[in-house]
C-alpha positions in Angstrom: 50.5 -85.1 -75.9 48.9 -84.6 -72.8 46.8 -81.5 -72.2 45.5 -79.9 -69.1 43.3 -77.1 -68.1 45.0 -74.4 -66.2 43.4 -72.5 -63.4 40.3 -70.7 -64.3 40.7 -67.0 -63.8 37.7 -65.4 -62.2 35.7 -63.4 -64.6 34.6 -59.9 -64.1 32.4 -59.4 -61.1 33.2 -62.8 -59.7 35.8 -61.7 -57.1 34.7 -62.7 -53.5 32.6 -60.2 -51.8 32.6 -58.1 -54.9 29.3 -56.5 -55.7 29.4 -54.7 -59.0 26.3 -52.6 -58.1 27.4 -51.6 -54.5 28.1 -48.0 -53.8 31.5 -47.0 -52.6 31.8 -47.0 -48.7 31.7 -43.5 -47.1 34.7 -42.8 -45.1 34.1 -43.2 -41.3 33.8 -40.1 -39.3 36.5 -39.7 -36.7 35.2 -39.9 -33.1 36.6 -36.4 -32.3 34.5 -35.0 -35.2 31.4 -36.8 -34.0 31.8 -35.4 -30.5 32.2 -31.9 -31.9 29.0 -32.4 -34.0 27.1 -33.6 -30.9 28.3 -30.7 -28.8 27.3 -28.3 -31.6 23.8 -29.8 -32.0 23.3 -29.7 -28.2 24.4 -26.1 -28.1 22.1 -25.2 -31.1 19.1 -26.8 -29.4 19.8 -24.9 -26.2 20.1 -21.6 -28.1 16.8 -22.3 -29.9 15.1 -23.2 -26.7 16.4 -20.0 -25.0 15.3 -17.9 -28.0 11.8 -19.4 -27.8 11.6 -18.7 -24.1 12.9 -15.2 -24.6 10.3 -14.5 -27.3 7.5 -16.0 -25.1 8.6 -13.8 -22.2 8.6 -10.7 -24.4 5.1 -11.5 -25.7 3.9 -12.1 -22.1 5.5 -8.8 -20.9 4.0 -6.9 -23.8 0.5 -8.4 -23.1 0.8 -7.6 -19.4 1.8 -4.0 -20.3 -1.2 -3.6 -22.6 -3.5 -5.1 -20.0 -2.2 -2.7 -17.3 -2.5 0.3 -19.7 -6.0 -0.6 -20.8 -8.7 2.1 -20.2 -10.5 1.3 -17.0 -14.1 2.3 -16.3 -14.7 4.9 -13.7 -15.8 3.6 -10.4 -19.5 3.6 -9.8 -20.7 6.8 -8.2 -24.4 7.1 -7.5 -26.1 10.5 -7.6 -26.1 12.6 -4.5 -29.0 11.7 -2.2 -30.6 15.2 -2.6 -30.7 14.6 -6.4 -33.1 11.6 -6.1 -34.9 12.6 -2.9 -38.0 14.8 -2.9 -40.1 16.3 -0.1 -43.6 17.7 -0.6 -46.1 19.4 1.7 -49.4 17.5 1.6 -52.0 19.0 4.1 -52.2 20.4 7.6 -53.3 17.7 10.1 -54.7 20.1 12.6 -53.2 22.4 15.2 -53.6 22.9 18.9 -52.7 25.9 21.0 -52.9 26.2 24.7 -51.1 26.1 27.9 -50.2 23.2 30.1 -52.5 22.9 33.2 -51.1 25.2 35.9 -48.7 27.0 33.6 -48.0 30.7 34.4 -49.9 32.9 31.9 -46.7 34.8 31.2 -44.9 31.7 30.0 -44.7 30.5 26.4 -47.5 28.1 25.5 -45.4 25.0 25.1 -48.3 23.0 23.8 -48.9 25.3 20.8 -48.2 23.4 17.6 -48.8 23.1 13.9 -49.2 19.5 12.6 -49.0 18.6 8.9 -48.1 15.8 6.6 -45.1 15.7 4.2 -44.6 13.1 1.5 -41.0 12.0 0.9 -39.9 10.0 -2.1 -36.7 8.3 -3.3 -35.8 8.0 -7.0 -33.5 5.7 -8.9 -30.3 4.6 -7.3 -29.4 3.1 -3.9 -31.8 3.5 -1.0 -31.9 6.9 0.7 -32.1 7.4 4.4 -33.7 10.4 5.9 -31.8 10.9 9.1 -33.0 14.2 10.3 -35.8 16.7 9.6 -35.8 20.1 11.3 -36.0 23.9 10.7 -33.7 26.8 11.4 -35.7 28.7 14.0 -34.5 28.3 17.7 -38.0 29.3 18.8 -39.5 26.1 17.3 -39.0 22.4 17.7 -40.1 19.6 15.3 -41.4 16.1 16.0 -41.7 13.5 13.3 -43.8 10.4 13.3 -42.8 7.7 12.7 -39.5 8.6 14.3 -36.5 9.0 12.1 -34.4 7.7 10.5 -36.5 6.4 7.7 -35.0 4.4 4.8 -36.7 4.6 1.4 -36.1 2.0 -1.3 -35.8 3.3 -4.9 -39.2 4.4 -6.1 -40.7 4.3 -2.6 -42.9 7.1 -1.2 -43.9 7.6 2.4 -46.0 10.1 4.3 -44.6 11.5 7.6 -46.5 13.4 10.2 -44.7 16.5 11.4 -45.6 18.6 14.4 -44.0 22.0 15.1 -44.1 23.3 18.6 -43.5 26.8 19.7 -41.0 27.2 22.5 -40.5 31.0 22.4 -43.3 33.3 21.1 -41.1 36.4 21.5 -38.5 35.2 18.9 -40.7 33.2 16.6 -40.8 34.7 13.1 -44.5 34.3 12.5 -44.9 36.4 9.4 -41.8 35.2 7.5 -43.5 31.9 6.7 -40.4 29.9 7.6 -40.4 28.3 4.2 -37.4 26.0 4.7 -37.3 22.5 6.1 -33.7 21.1 6.6 -32.9 17.4 6.2 -29.9 15.2 6.5 -29.7 12.4 3.8 -27.4 9.5 3.2 -27.3 6.7 0.7 -24.4 4.5 1.8 -21.9 6.5 -0.3 -22.5 10.0 0.8 -24.1 12.1 3.5 -25.3 15.6 3.0 -27.5 18.3 4.5 -30.1 19.9 2.3 -32.9 22.5 2.5 -36.3 22.1 1.0 -39.0 24.7 0.4 -42.4 22.9 0.7 -44.1 25.8 -1.1 -46.3 28.9 -0.5 -49.3 26.9 0.8 -47.1 25.4 3.6 -45.8 28.9 4.4 -49.3 30.4 4.7 -50.6 27.5 6.8 -47.6 27.7 9.1 -47.9 31.5 9.5 -51.6 31.2 10.4 -50.8 28.5 13.0 -48.0 30.6 14.5 -50.2 33.7 14.7 -52.8 31.7 16.5 -50.3 30.3 18.9 -48.5 33.6 19.6 -50.9 36.6 19.6 -49.7 40.0 18.6 -49.5 41.1 22.3 -46.9 38.5 23.1 -44.7 39.3 26.1 -41.6 41.1 24.8 -39.9 40.6 28.2 -39.6 36.8 27.7 -36.0 35.9 27.8 -34.6 34.4 24.5 -33.8 30.7 24.4 -30.4 29.7 25.5 
């Protein structure tokens, strides 16, 4: 009896390309679905980027609005020149009264004068310029040395020599004391006119000088100044 071995059947797990531990293959995604997913992802990224840009723009706009609405300090405004400027009568510097050589005795003694010193001072703030110093009487004129304008730095004091000349004895107010001196001041921001009263001593000295320059028997027929 002859015997033979038949074909050997493959055992379990011995089939070609068969891996008993391999996971089942995932189904392939159709191309159309992949394209839809790509379009969706691109659209989603664009929407997210636009949202981020919109948020950033809103934050920037809100910040700009807050910055524009912030309280702003008031612009610097220095004190008025007259608030930091002072003028004080110091002393008489002598007076002279007389007529020019050859002047008619009936004319006003144009050389008659009262000389004195005033001390001007500037306080804190910008420099103050004294542009003009005068008085209200048309019968008197004022000369200042050194000539004006005079600019005073903050805290600076300066003495000025002032000479008052009589131009019309008939209309000079000798007994009133003429207490006011008028000035024009500026500080680069503002200009103003102001009046100063140098005090009773100034009024007495000026009245004495004017009485000396214009005696009581002054010529009442002298024409008033034009």
